[in-house]
C-alpha positions as CSV (number, residue, x, y, z in Angstrom):
1,X,28.1,-78.7,33.5
2,X,30.0,-75.5,33.5
3,X,31.1,-73.4,30.5
4,X,34.3,-71.5,31.0
5,X,34.9,-68.5,28.7
6,X,38.4,-67.1,28.4
7,X,38.3,-63.3,28.6
8,X,41.0,-61.0,27.6
9,X,41.7,-58.0,29.9
10,X,42.6,-55.9,26.9
11,X,40.1,-53.5,25.5
12,X,39.9,-52.8,21.9
13,X,40.2,-49.3,20.6
14,X,36.5,-49.2,19.9
15,X,35.6,-50.3,23.4
16,X,38.0,-47.7,24.8
17,X,36.5,-44.9,22.7
18,X,32.9,-45.9,23.6
19,X,33.8,-46.1,27.3
20,X,35.4,-42.6,27.1
21,X,32.4,-41.2,25.3
22,X,30.0,-42.6,27.9
23,X,32.1,-41.4,30.7
24,X,32.1,-37.9,29.2
25,X,28.4,-38.0,28.6
26,X,27.8,-39.1,32.2
27,X,29.9,-36.2,33.6
28,X,28.1,-33.6,31.5
29,X,24.6,-34.7,32.2
30,X,24.7,-35.1,36.0
31,X,21.4,-35.1,37.8
32,X,22.8,-32.9,40.6
33,X,23.2,-30.0,38.2
34,X,19.7,-30.2,36.8
35,X,16.7,-28.7,38.5
36,X,14.1,-31.5,38.5
37,X,10.4,-30.5,38.2
38,X,7.9,-31.2,40.9
39,X,5.7,-33.6,39.1
40,X,2.9,-33.6,41.6
41,X,2.4,-29.9,42.6
42,X,3.3,-28.6,39.1
43,X,1.0,-31.0,37.3
44,X,-2.0,-29.7,35.3
45,X,-4.1,-32.5,36.8
46,X,-3.9,-31.2,40.3
47,X,-3.7,-27.5,39.4
48,X,-7.3,-26.6,40.5
49,X,-7.8,-29.1,43.3
50,X,-7.8,-27.9,46.9
51,X,-6.0,-29.8,49.6
52,X,-8.5,-31.4,52.0
53,X,-8.0,-30.8,55.7
54,X,-7.6,-33.8,58.0
55,X,-10.8,-32.8,59.9
56,X,-12.9,-33.2,56.7
57,X,-11.3,-36.6,56.1
58,X,-12.1,-37.8,59.6
59,X,-15.7,-36.5,59.4
60,X,-16.1,-38.5,56.2
61,X,-14.7,-41.6,57.8
62,X,-17.0,-41.2,60.8
63,X,-20.0,-40.8,58.4
64,X,-19.1,-44.0,56.6
65,X,-18.8,-45.9,59.9
66,X,-22.2,-44.6,61.1
67,X,-23.8,-45.5,57.8
68,X,-22.4,-49.0,57.9
69,X,-23.6,-49.3,61.5
70,X,-27.1,-48.2,60.7
71,X,-27.2,-50.6,57.7
72,X,-26.0,-53.4,60.0
73,X,-28.7,-52.6,62.6
74,X,-31.4,-52.5,59.9
75,X,-30.2,-55.8,58.5
76,X,-30.5,-57.4,62.0
77,X,-34.0,-55.9,62.5
78,X,-35.5,-56.9,59.1
79,X,-33.6,-60.2,58.8
80,X,-36.7,-62.3,59.6
């Protein structure tokens, strides 16, 4: 079942005034004109942290893989 609503194409004076105000507000507060802050680098949370090098990351990954391997071997040895 369908409901058909008849719409008038005419705007009321209030609708026209609201549309004009919104259009004016949009033109005055454009994002292109504003300088947006860098929320990651400028954050107080990451202020004192050092960036980790990729070499340190891969060394940590290697150590985790070795530890998992050693634990797997020890499990197989002492399973019985």
